[in-house]
ZAMARGU-4260 file (C-alpha; in steps of 0.2 Angstrom, whole numbers, plus 5000, padded with zeros to 4 digits):
<rodrens>
0) 4735/4528/5141 | 4731/4547/5150 | 4723/4546/5165 | 4709/4555/5157 | 4706/4541/5146
5) 4707/4528/5158 | 4693/4534/5170 | 4682/4537/5152 | 4684/4518/5148 | 4679/4516/5167
10) 4666/4525/5164 | 4662/4518/5148 | 4662/4501/5156 | 4651/4507/5171 | 4638/4514/5159
15) 4635/4497/5148 | 4632/4487/5165 | 4621/4502/5170 | 4614/4499/5153 | 4610/4480/5155
20) 4601/4482/5171 | 4595/4500/5169 | 4575/4501/5171 | 4570/4514/5158 | 4561/4504/5145
25) 4570/4504/5127 | 4559/4515/5115 | 4549/4506/5104 | 4545/4511/5086 | 4528/4516/5083
30) 4517/4502/5079 | 4530/4489/5078 | 4540/4477/5091 | 4554/4484/5101 | 4569/4483/5094
35) 4588/4487/5101 | 4594/4505/5096 | 4613/4507/5091 | 4617/4525/5086 | 4613/4543/5094
40) 4602/4544/5076 | 4593/4528/5081 | 4590/4535/5096 | 4582/4554/5092 | 4573/4546/5079
45) 4563/4535/5091 | 4554/4549/5099 | 4546/4565/5098 | 4553/4574/5110 | 4571/4573/5101
50) 4563/4579/5086 | 4570/4598/5085 | 4588/4592/5090 | 4587/4576/5077 | 4582/4589/5061
55) 4595/4601/5067 | 4607/4587/5065 | 4599/4582/5048 | 4602/4598/5042 | 4619/4602/5046
60) 4623/4585/5040 | 4630/4577/5058 | 4622/4562/5054 | 4635/4550/5047 | 4648/4557/5060
65) 4635/4553/5074 | 4632/4535/5069 | 4651/4531/5069 | 4650/4538/5089 | 4654/4524/5102
70) 4655/4526/5122 | 4647/4543/5120 | 4639/4555/5128 | 4625/4566/5121 | 4615/4581/5128
75) 4601/4585/5119 | 4589/4602/5120 | 4572/4599/5122 | 4560/4605/5109 | 4554/4618/5118
80) 4571/4625/5124 | 4576/4625/5106 | 4560/4635/5100 | 4565/4646/5115 | 4583/4650/5110
85) 4578/4651/5091 | 4564/4665/5096 | 4577/4673/5107 | 4589/4674/5090 | 4572/4677/5080
90) 4579/4662/5067 | 4563/4654/5062 | 4568/4651/5042 | 4574/4633/5038 | 4586/4636/5024
95) 4602/4633/5030 | 4616/4647/5030 | 4634/4641/5029 | 4636/4629/5046 | 4622/4637/5055
100) 4603/4631/5053 | 4589/4642/5062 | 4606/4651/5077 | 4613/4633/5079 | 4632/4630/5072
105) 4638/4615/5069 | 4649/4618/5082 | 4638/4622/5094 | 4630/4605/5089 | 4644/4597/5092
110) 4646/4605/5108 | 4633/4594/5114 | 4643/4578/5113 | 4654/4571/5126 | 4665/4559/5115
115) 4676/4553/5129 | 4663/4544/5140 | 4647/4539/5141 | 4642/4548/5156 | 4631/4539/5169
120) 4619/4548/5184 | 4630/4541/5196 | 4646/4552/5190 | 4633/4568/5186 | 4629/4566/5204
125) 4647/4567/5212 | 4651/4585/5210 | 4659/4596/5197 | 4668/4588/5182 | 4675/4595/5166
130) 4672/4584/5150 | 4681/4586/5134 | 4666/4589/5119 | 4668/4586/5100 | 4667/4604/5096
135) 4684/4611/5089 | 4689/4631/5094 | 4690/4634/5076 | 4668/4637/5071 | 4672/4630/5053
140) 4685/4617/5057 | 4678/4598/5053 | 4677/4583/5067 | 4679/4567/5063 | 4671/4552/5070
145) 4688/4543/5076 | 4689/4538/5095 | 4707/4537/5093 | 4712/4553/5106 | 4729/4553/5103
150) 4727/4557/5085 | 4713/4570/5089 | 4714/4588/5093 | 4709/4594/5109 | 4690/4601/5110
155) 4681/4614/5119 | 4678/4607/5138 | 4660/4606/5145 | 4659/4608/5164 | 4644/4599/5175
160) 4640/4603/5192 | 4629/4597/5206 | 4620/4611/5213 | 4613/4613/5229 | 4597/4603/5233
165) 4604/4590/5221 | 4601/4595/5204 | 4614/4595/5190 | 4618/4606/5177 | 4629/4608/5161
170) 4639/4623/5160 | 4623/4630/5168 | 4607/4622/5159 | 4598/4611/5169 | 4600/4592/5165
175) 4584/4584/5165 | 4582/4568/5179 | 4579/4555/5165 | 4591/4548/5154 | 4591/4536/5138
180) 4604/4524/5132 | 4610/4516/5117 | 4624/4508/5109 | 4632/4520/5106 | 4633/4530/5123
185) 4621/4539/5137 | 4609/4554/5131 | 4603/4568/5142 | 4590/4578/5140 | 4593/4597/5144
190) 4583/4614/5147 | 4590/4623/5136 | 4604/4626/5123 | 4621/4623/5128 | 4632/4639/5120
195) 4650/4637/5116 | 4658/4648/5132 | 4668/4664/5128 | 4687/4665/5124 | 4703/4664/5138
200) 4703/4685/5136 | 4685/4687/5137 | 4684/4675/5153 | 4698/4685/5159 | 4688/4700/5157
205) 4674/4694/5168 | 4687/4688/5181 | 4694/4705/5182 | 4675/4713/5186 | 4672/4698/5199
210) 4688/4701/5207 | 4685/4719/5211 | 4668/4718/5210 | 4664/4733/5197 | 4665/4734/5179
215) 4679/4749/5179 | 4692/4732/5185 | 4686/4723/5170 | 4709/4723/5166 | 4713/4716/5181
220) 4720/4702/5171 | 4729/4710/5156 | 4745/4712/5162 | 4746/4690/5158 | 4737/4694/5142
225) 4752/4707/5138 | 4765/4696/5146 | 4762/4682/5133 | 4761/4696/5118 | 4779/4701/5126
230) 4784/4681/5125 | 4779/4680/5107 | 4764/4670/5111 | 4748/4683/5108 | 4741/4667/5095
235) 4736/4659/5111 | 4723/4669/5115 | 4721/4679/5097 | 4717/4660/5090 | 4724/4664/5072
240) 4720/4652/5058 | 4736/4643/5058 | 4745/4640/5075 | 4764/4637/5078 | 4756/4627/5094
245) 4754/4607/5094 | 4733/4611/5099 | 4724/4625/5101 | 4717/4622/5117 | 4728/4628/5132
250) 4727/4630/5149 | 4731/4647/5156 | 4736/4650/5175 | 4732/4667/5175 | 4740/4680/5189
255) 4729/4697/5193 | 4737/4713/5190 | 4735/4716/5208 | 4747/4700/5212 | 4759/4707/5197
260) 4762/4723/5207 | 4765/4714/5224 | 4777/4702/5218 | 4788/4714/5204 | 4792/4733/5205
265) 4789/4743/5194 | 4803/4742/5182 | 4802/4726/5181 | 4784/4723/5178 | 4788/4734/5163
270) 4802/4725/5159 | 4792/4710/5157 | 4777/4716/5147 | 4785/4730/5136 | 4803/4725/5135
275) 4804/4718/5120 | 4796/4733/5113 | 4807/4746/5124 | 4823/4736/5115 | 4816/4736/5096
280) 4832/4746/5092 | 4845/4733/5102 | 4843/4717/5097 | 4853/4708/5110 | 4842/4718/5124
285) 4827/4713/5113 | 4830/4695/5114 | 4835/4695/5131 | 4819/4703/5136 | 4811/4691/5125
290) 4819/4676/5133 | 4813/4682/5151 | 4796/4686/5146 | 4795/4667/5141 | 4803/4661/5156
295) 4791/4668/5166 | 4775/4665/5156 | 4778/4648/5149 | 4776/4642/5169 | 4757/4649/5166
300) 4753/4640/5150 | 4751/4621/5147 | 4748/4617/5129 | 4734/4605/5133 | 4719/4607/5145
305) 4720/4603/5163 | 4707/4603/5176 | 4708/4600/5193 | 4691/4591/5193 | 4699/4578/5182
310) 4714/4577/5189 | 4706/4573/5207 | 4716/4574/5223 | 4736/4571/5224 | 4751/4576/5217
315) 4753/4578/5197 | 4765/4582/5185 | 4757/4593/5170 | 4765/4600/5154 | 4770/4618/5152
320) 4775/4628/5137 | 4793/4626/5145 | 4796/4610/5136 | 4814/4605/5149 | 4802/4607/5164
325) 4784/4602/5171 | 4771/4610/5184 | 4767/4602/5198 | 4750/4601/5202 | 4746/4597/5219
330) 4726/4594/5222 | 4718/4593/5239 | 4701/4591/5247 | 4694/4607/5259 | 4676/4609/5264
335) 4668/4594/5251 | 4679/4604/5236 | 4695/4603/5226 | 4708/4617/5230 | 4725/4616/5222
340) 4742/4623/5221 | 4754/4625/5206 | 4774/4625/5207 | 4768/4632/5223 | 4757/4645/5219
345) 4740/4645/5227 | 4724/4645/5216 | 4709/4654/5218 | 4694/4651/5203 | 4699/4634/5195
350) 4691/4625/5180 | 4684/4642/5172 | 4678/4634/5156 | 4684/4645/5140 | 4679/4642/5121
355) 4700/4641/5120 | 4705/4632/5135 | 4703/4633/5153 | 4708/4646/5166 | 4712/4646/5185
360) 4717/4661/5193 | 4733/4661/5205 | 4731/4669/5221 | 4748/4671/5227 | 4762/4674/5212
365) 4779/4668/5215 | 4795/4671/5204 | 4801/4658/5193 | 4820/4652/5199 | 4827/4655/5181
370) 4823/4674/5180 | 4837/4685/5185 | 4832/4706/5185 | 4847/4715/5182 | 4850/4733/5184
375) 4852/4736/5164 | 4836/4725/5163 | 4826/4738/5175 | 4833/4750/5165 | 4825/4743/5150
380) 4808/4744/5158 | 4810/4761/5162 | 4811/4765/5145 | 4829/4772/5148 | 4838/4760/5133
385) 4846/4777/5126 | 4855/4778/5144 | 4859/4759/5144 | 4868/4760/5126 | 4876/4776/5132
390) 4885/4765/5145 | 4888/4750/5135 | 4898/4761/5121 | 4909/4769/5135 | 4912/4752/5143
395) 4904/4753/5159 | 4891/4739/5154 | 4898/4731/5171 | 4890/4744/5180 | 4873/4738/5177
400) 4873/4719/5169 | 4874/4712/5187 | 4891/4704/5184 | 4896/4713/5201 | 4881/4711/5212
405) 4893/4714/5229 | 4895/4733/5222 | 4884/4748/5229 | 4880/4759/5216 | 4866/4774/5213
410) 4859/4776/5195 | 4855/4793/5190 | 4845/4787/5174 | 4837/4802/5161 | 4823/4795/5151
415) 4825/4793/5130 | 4818/4810/5129 | 4829/4819/5138 | 4843/4809/5131 | 4838/4815/5116
420) 4840/4833/5121 | 4857/4829/5128 | 4863/4819/5113 | 4851/4821/5099 | 4861/4834/5087
425) 4877/4825/5077 | 4888/4818/5090 | 4902/4816/5075 | 4902/4836/5072 | 4918/4846/5079
430) 4912/4864/5086 | 4925/4878/5085 | 4922/4889/5099 | 4922/4909/5099 | 4941/4910/5093
435) 4937/4897/5081 | 4949/4883/5091 | 4941/4864/5088 | 4933/4859/5104 | 4930/4842/5109
440) 4913/4835/5103 | 4900/4828/5113 | 4902/4811/5110 | 4922/4816/5116 | 4910/4818/5133
445) 4900/4802/5131 | 4910/4792/5145 | 4911/4808/5157 | 4893/4810/5155 | 4889/4792/5160
450) 4902/4791/5172 | 4893/4806/5180 | 4876/4797/5182 | 4882/4782/5191 | 4886/4788/5210
455) 4896/4777/5220 | 4885/4770/5235 | 4866/4766/5237 | 4856/4780/5242 | 4837/4782/5246
460) 4825/4797/5249 | 4830/4797/5267 | 4847/4795/5265 | 4849/4809/5252 | 4838/4820/5263
465) 4851/4817/5277 | 4866/4818/5264 | 4862/4828/5247 | 4880/4829/5241 | 4884/4809/5232
470) 4901/4805/5225 | 4898/4799/5207 | 4912/4788/5196 | 4919/4803/5189 | 4935/4807/5194
475) 4944/4816/5182 | 4960/4825/5181 | 4948/4843/5181 | 4944/4839/5200 | 4964/4833/5205
480) 4958/4813/5202 | 4944/4818/5217 | 4926/4812/5213 | 4913/4825/5205 | 4897/4828/5215
485) 4880/4827/5212 | 4868/4838/5224 | 4852/4830/5228 | 4837/4841/5234 | 4823/4832/5244
490) 4807/4840/5246 | 4805/4839/5264 | 4786/4840/5267 | 4786/4825/5254 | 4802/4817/5260
495) 4793/4801/5258 | 4790/4801/5240 | 4805/4799/5229 | 4794/4809/5216 | 4798/4825/5226
500) 4820/4821/5223 | 4829/4830/5211 | 4848/4828/5207 | 4854/4846/5201 | 4841/4852/5195
505) 4834/4837/5184 | 4817/4830/5194 | 4816/4810/5197 | 4797/4804/5189 | 4797/4787/5200
510) 4786/4788/5212 | 4799/4775/5224 | 4815/4773/5216 | 4819/4755/5209 | 4829/4744/5219
515) 4838/4729/5210 | 4850/4721/5222 | 4862/4734/5227 | 4858/4744/5214 | 4846/4759/5216
520) 4838/4769/5199 | 4830/4785/5200 | 4822/4789/5183 | 4827/4809/5179 | 4817/4818/5168
525) 4828/4830/5160 | 4845/4829/5155 | 4861/4833/5171 | 4873/4839/5163 | 4890/4840/5171
530) 4897/4855/5180 | 4902/4868/5171 | 4916/4879/5169 | 4918/4892/5183 | 4914/4906/5174
535) 4899/4898/5165 | 4895/4894/5183 | 4896/4910/5193 | 4887/4921/5176 | 4871/4913/5182
540) 4870/4924/5198 | 4870/4942/5194 | 4874/4945/5213 | 4891/4936/5208 | 4894/4947/5194
545) 4906/4959/5202 | 4917/4946/5207 | 4919/4937/5187 | 4920/4955/5183 | 4935/4955/5196
550) 4944/4940/5189 | 4943/4949/5171 | 4952/4964/5177 | 4965/4956/5187 | 4969/4944/5172
555) 4966/4928/5183 | 4951/4922/5172 | 4960/4908/5161 | 4974/4904/5178 | 4958/4899/5190
560) 4948/4891/5177 | 4963/4880/5173 | 4964/4875/5192 | 4962/4858/5195 | 4953/4854/5211
565) 4948/4871/5219 | 4936/4878/5231 | 4930/4896/5226 | 4925/4907/5238 | 4912/4921/5229
570) 4908/4935/5237 | 4894/4943/5230 | 4890/4962/5222 | 4887/4971/5239 | 4904/4964/5246
575) 4913/4975/5233 | 4902/4990/5233 | 4903/4990/5252 | 4922/4992/5251 | 4917/5011/5243
580) 4934/5019/5240 | 4944/5003/5239 | 4936/4996/5227 | 4938/5011/5218 | 4955/5010/5218
585) 4957/4990/5216 | 4946/4993/5199 | 4957/5007/5192 | 4960/5001/5174 | 4978/5002/5170
590) 4985/5005/5186 | 4998/4992/5189 | 4997/4990/5208 | 4982/4990/5209 | 4980/4976/5197
595) 4990/4966/5206 | 4980/4969/5222 | 4965/4964/5215 | 4974/4946/5209 | 4981/4944/5226
600) 4962/4948/5233 | 4954/4935/5220 | 4967/4922/5223 | 4963/4922/5243 | 4947/4915/5239
605) 4953/4903/5228 | 4958/4886/5239 | 4967/4872/5231 | 4957/4859/5235 | 4938/4855/5233
610) 4930/4856/5248 | 4911/4852/5250 | 4899/4857/5263 | 4897/4838/5270 | 4916/4838/5273
615) 4916/4853/5283 | 4919/4848/5301 | 4905/4852/5316 | 4912/4867/5328 | 4906/4866/5348
620) 4909/4873/5364 | 4919/4855/5367 | 4924/4853/5350 | 4934/4868/5340 | 4938/4857/5324
625) 4943/4869/5309 | 4946/4862/5292 | 4960/4873/5286 | 4964/4874/5268 | 4979/4885/5259
630) 4973/4897/5246 | 4981/4900/5230 | 4993/4915/5235 | 4996/4907/5252 | 4982/4911/5265
635) 4977/4898/5277 | 4958/4898/5278 | 4947/4888/5292 | 4932/4880/5285 | 4919/4876/5302
640) 4904/4872/5304 | 4888/4877/5317 | 4870/4876/5320 | 4867/4894/5312 | 4878/4888/5297
645) 4896/4887/5288 | 4909/4899/5291 | 4927/4902/5283 | 4939/4911/5298 | 4958/4917/5293
650) 4966/4923/5310 | 4979/4936/5309 | 4998/4929/5317 | 5007/4918/5307 | 4991/4920/5296
655) 4989/4931/5283 | 4972/4941/5290 | 4955/4943/5282 | 4946/4960/5281 | 4928/4957/5284
660) 4916/4970/5278 | 4900/4974/5285 | 4886/4977/5271 | 4873/4991/5272 | 4863/4999/5260
665) 4875/5013/5256 | 4892/5012/5252 | 4899/5025/5266 | 4899/5009/5276 | 4916/5007/5283
670) 4925/4989/5285 | 4927/4980/5301 | 4944/4972/5302 | 4948/4961/5318 | 4963/4949/5321
675) 4950/4936/5318 | 4936/4938/5304 | 4923/4926/5300 | 4913/4926/5285 | 4896/4915/5284
680) 4894/4905/5266 | 4876/4909/5260 | 4875/4896/5248 | 4884/4882/5246 | 4891/4868/5236
685) 4889/4878/5216 | 4894/4863/5208 | 4911/4866/5196 | 4920/4856/5183 | 4935/4860/5193
690) 4928/4859/5211 | 4916/4869/5220 | 4909/4887/5225 | 4903/4894/5241 | 4893/4911/5240
695) 4900/4922/5255 | 4884/4932/5262 | 4894/4947/5264 | 4914/4954/5266 | 4928/4945/5256
700) 4945/4940/5261 | 4958/4956/5259 | 4975/4948/5263 | 4989/4957/5271 | 4999/4958/5256
705) 4987/4968/5249 | 4992/4985/5259 | 4977/4998/5256 | 4985/5016/5261 | 4976/5032/5259
710) 4986/5036/5245 | 4979/5021/5236 | 4962/5027/5242 | 4965/5044/5233 | 4969/5037/5217
715) 4954/5027/5216 | 4944/5042/5219 | 4955/5053/5208 | 4958/5066/5220 | 4973/5074/5211
720) 4970/5092/5218 | 4969/5087/5237 | 4986/5076/5234 | 4993/5090/5226 | 4989/5100/5239
725) 4995/5090/5252 | 5013/5089/5243 | 5013/5109/5241 | 5011/5111/5261 | 5022/5097/5265
730) 5009/5087/5274 | 5013/5070/5265 | 5017/5062/5281 | 4995/5060/5283 | 4997/5046/5271
735) 5010/5037/5282 | 5010/5028/5298 | 5015/5037/5312 | 5018/5023/5322 | 5032/5017/5310
740) 5039/5035/5314 | 5036/5031/5330 | 5046/5014/5329 | 5061/5022/5321 | 5063/5035/5333
745) 5062/5026/5349 | 5075/5014/5341 | 5086/5029/5337 | 5087/5036/5355 | 5079/5051/5349
750) 5063/5052/5360 | 5069/5064/5372 | 5060/5078/5365 | 5043/5077/5369 | 5032/5076/5352
755) 5016/5084/5350 | 5010/5069/5338 | 5016/5056/5349 | 4998/5051/5354 | 4994/5051/5335
760) 4991/5034/5328 | 4985/5037/5310 | 4975/5050/5299 | 4958/5051/5291 | 4957/5061/5277
765) 4940/5072/5272 | 4944/5074/5254 | 4932/5084/5243 | 4933/5080/5224 | 4941/5089/5211
770) 4927/5097/5204 | 4924/5105/5222 | 4942/5111/5222 | 4940/5120/5206 | 4923/5129/5213
775) 4935/5137/5227 | 4939/5154/5221 | 4955/5153/5230 | 4961/5140/5221 | 4956/5146/5204
780) 4966/5161/5208 | 4984/5154/5213 | 4980/5138/5199 | 4978/5155/5187 | 4994/5163/5193
785) 5003/5146/5192 | 4998/5143/5175 | 4999/5163/5170 | 4984/5163/5165 | 4979/5183/5161
790) 4965/5179/5147 | 4954/5170/5159 | 4941/5184/5158 | 4927/5172/5166 | 4932/5172/5182
795) 4936/5194/5186 | 4925/5195/5201 | 4934/5180/5211 | 4937/5189/5227 | 4953/5183/5227
800) 4959/5192/5212 | 4968/5206/5223 | 4977/5196/5237 | 4993/5192/5239 | 4999/5174/5232
805) 5004/5172/5252 | 4988/5175/5259 | 4980/5163/5246 | 4993/5149/5251 | 4991/5153/5269
810) 4971/5149/5267 | 4973/5136/5256 | 4985/5128/5269 | 4973/5131/5284 | 4959/5124/5271
815) 4969/5107/5268 | 4972/5104/5286 | 4955/5108/5292 | 4950/5090/5280 | 4964/5081/5290
820) 4957/5071/5305 | 4972/5064/5317 | 4967/5048/5326 | 4970/5050/5344 | 4975/5035/5357
825) 4984/5040/5373 | 4983/5021/5376 | 4993/5016/5360 | 5012/5021/5363 | 5018/5002/5360
830) 5029/5003/5344 | 5026/4985/5343 | 5007/4988/5335 | 5016/5000/5321 | 5010/4990/5303
835) 4993/4983/5312 | 4977/4987/5304 | 4967/5001/5315 | 4951/4995/5323 | 4931/4998/5315
840) 4928/5011/5331 | 4946/5021/5326 | 4940/5023/5309 | 4921/5026/5309 | 4914/5041/5310
845) 4901/5044/5326 | 4884/5053/5328 | 4887/5069/5339 | 4905/5065/5340 | 4918/5079/5338
850) 4935/5075/5329 | 4952/5087/5332 | 4958/5093/5313 | 4975/5098/5309 | 4969/5116/5313
855) 4974/5122/5329 | 4959/5125/5340 | 4945/5119/5328 | 4937/5102/5328 | 4923/5095/5318
860) 4906/5089/5323 | 4898/5070/5315 | 4878/5070/5312 | 4871/5056/5307 | 4854/5060/5297
865) 4851/5044/5290 | 4856/5027/5293 | 4874/5027/5289 | 4873/5044/5282 | 4886/5057/5290
870) 4888/5073/5289 | 4902/5086/5295 | 4901/5103/5302 | 4911/5114/5312 | 4909/5114/5329
875) 4899/5124/5338 | 4889/5130/5321 | 4869/5126/5324 | 4865/5110/5312 | 4851/5109/5306
880) 4841/5101/5289 | 4831/5112/5275 | 4814/5105/5271 | 4818/5089/5258 | 4833/5083/5270
885) 4848/5096/5260 | 4858/5098/5275 | 4861/5117/5279 | 4873/5123/5266 | 4888/5126/5281
890) 4888/5106/5279 | 4899/5092/5269 | 4890/5077/5268 | 4900/5061/5266 | 4897/5053/5250
895) 4910/5038/5250 | 4921/5029/5262 | 4936/5018/5262 | 4947/5011/5276 | 4966/5010/5275
900) 4980/5001/5286 | 4983/5019/5294 | 4966/5028/5294 | 4950/5031/5283 | 4947/5043/5268
905) 4931/5050/5266 | 4925/5058/5252 | 4915/5074/5254 | 4904/5082/5244 | 4910/5099/5245
910) 4923/5109/5254 | 4921/5112/5273 | 4923/5132/5277 | 4935/5140/5287 | 4931/5149/5304
915) 4928/5169/5301 | 4945/5174/5306 | 4947/5187/5292 | 4931/5196/5295 | 4935/5215/5301
920) 4952/5222/5308 | 4963/5210/5317 | 4972/5208/5335 | 4974/5223/5347 | 4962/5233/5333
925) 4949/5222/5335 | 4948/5222/5353 | 4949/5241/5356 | 4937/5243/5340 | 4923/5231/5350
930) 4926/5242/5366 | 4923/5257/5355 | 4907/5250/5349 | 4901/5244/5367 | 4905/5263/5377
935) 4897/5272/5363 | 4881/5262/5364 | 4879/5261/5381 | 4883/5283/5383 | 4870/5284/5369
940) 4858/5273/5378 | 4861/5281/5394 | 4858/5301/5385 | 4844/5290/5379 | 4836/5287/5396
945) 4841/5304/5404 | 4829/5315/5391 | 4816/5301/5393 | 4817/5305/5412 | 4816/5321/5411
950) 4802/5325/5400 | 4790/5313/5410 | 4797/5323/5427 | 4789/5339/5417 | 4774/5332/5411
955) 4769/5325/5430 | 4774/5342/5439 | 4763/5353/5426 | 4748/5340/5431 | 4748/5344/5450
960) 4747/5363/5448 | 4733/5373/5450 | 4727/5392/5441 | 4728/5405/5454
</rodrens>
């Protein structure tokens, strides 16, 4: 026998004893002798005070079932209470509509009947108690009068409470002090109609309002409702017409949303509540989600009404929906009230009566022992089921199924929408490239794509802020077997929030990462494709367009792109443009030497292994660590970092040198060449399919095997006329290294004679364009005579038309020498320095500095009229600028420049003018002529002065005489 039934039997026996000893006189029939009342109908018929309720019972055809009851309790509303109730409902008619008479349904009438015991006054006065009525949850259900509780369905529960002051209420309706009894049981009059309580769902709504104190939080218990729906038990709350459960009255141990959030993370909550819906397309995942939801929900629902008051103090085992395990309920008395725990979870409000059961609120939710949330389940909760399928289809399911809990991973999971963007098209189609060759379809790349979203190691937001480069599980032949890298970006102003984290530009949308054991999950809002190929990455930055063009011009694109595991040090556009004439030479189309040199230059920027920024050692005063890596052309390139950034260094000596270029706003800035060049990296870790690229802030690497000579620079600026004139006048030695000649002379022992060029270490060339030469009258005349062009009539007024060829060639020879500046350094006599690069100071022009030329006793002076803008003029000639910034006509302006190994080449906008040595007679005749001019001038001046003096004297003397 069940405990409540045993308790009911005891109460029935006690009621009978009280009935025998009761002082309340039995109600006598009017005008007749006293008689013993047997049934409830007899008692109701015995007094006018029960007439309204009796009339209702008769009209609802409840007389016969009531007559069959024994050991029961009946709560009878007073006539006034029924009238008030009907007035409120405005039900004055006497007609029966279905099972309702004047606003009172048969289910509501049966709710006034407690069929399990005849409740005595002492029982009501003991405190709170829950009783089972004979009203069933379904309003159209019939009620039998059988007292066989084992066969009866559970009725709607009713709660009586003892209020302060000793009054008793039943479901909040006052119970009057006097009670009546009969053989069938006990009758209490109540001052109101007992209304059937709300459903469990409605009770949860009101509980939510009471927890938060505002109507805005009425959904505080919505999670438990959704959990039951996810478990497939929504009918527990929905009360369908036909139920698969044993009974329609349940007990719900309900947790609040706040407790649910405290115990489960966002992904876990979403998995338990939405898992079956999110995984609808994957039957295996859906079944697992339903099973997990049932694991949690089954410990929250009992298929029988469980009342803490009915259980009483002690430890009780009560059934749950888990047929293999019961719930343990511990009830204790505290401060005169009963408190309870279910499976160790502290209860808050207890015995909340509902139409379809009883609700107890859980204040401290605990996880069931049988629930295990794997990373795969968390991904389902995040609605990343497409990513889950991708991993499983790629044979990578062990990363997320929880079979390797000791392995630390970070998953970068795109949402289903992001996955649709990445693989939304037909994956079985092969796409041809521009040349018609069939490429691998995206399906073939799915495994690589999936591995790229699995990071080796577990990283939270703080760790990503310190270590933004994380290694993935993708290690292909493209990277030489080294792990591919993902770059994380953390907003430093909001580094505490995971929402401000992105991976390769794909934003994480979770407020905080999901941590499942040793796996951390970030949810990405957009696809994160694998790193692109070299050209695809570089063309996204316009500042690297010249580097891409240089690779194309040197035919090294395919070689570099197919090189596995590389680091590319990419120069910017300004680095190439600042080369000036050097770039003009390197970019010459169809020049085999230029293409070879350009190829060597490009390969010097490609290292033979991937080097990411976090692998580069710190360079301090106490530690000069440097990571040295070989380039494709054999260079040894060193990389190091300081508090000011990351730098690239290549030293001279045994290793190939580099050239570091000062970048300026104009192209006339010369290259700065030293024994050690250091280039700063402005942008690091540009991820590539084959490795990584770093952008150089300025400058580039010029290897030693790329020898830039003055002759190559002349080819770069297409200075054919100047080159021809050097050959004509045997001045080609200015294109060579004079230090090498000095070294040969020293080795041959012919150095006894003093060489006037012994101090010359190089030559800088001032080269006008071919157009400027063709505008020179002497050169035009010489060209006409050499080509025997007698038909040229447009140059008939050429002042050199009547000059001899010897005069013309002598003039042009002097003019060419005027455009050659020997670089003199008396301290540089050591022949061991031959072949070395001249310094920036030796090559660059300086403001207001004089420079010798090959023309004896003629010097040039440089003037910097704007930032890095120079002009040259004859030494001693006045220099000024006309309005508008245009130099004086006697000045030649430097347009471009380039640094060669033995000197500099400056491109001029016009020819410099020779000193005026041919004006007037020459030699001793010029001296005599000048003397005659001076003597004539002095004589004429003296005569004029004498005549003037004589005239003044005569006028003065005449003024002093008197007439006689």
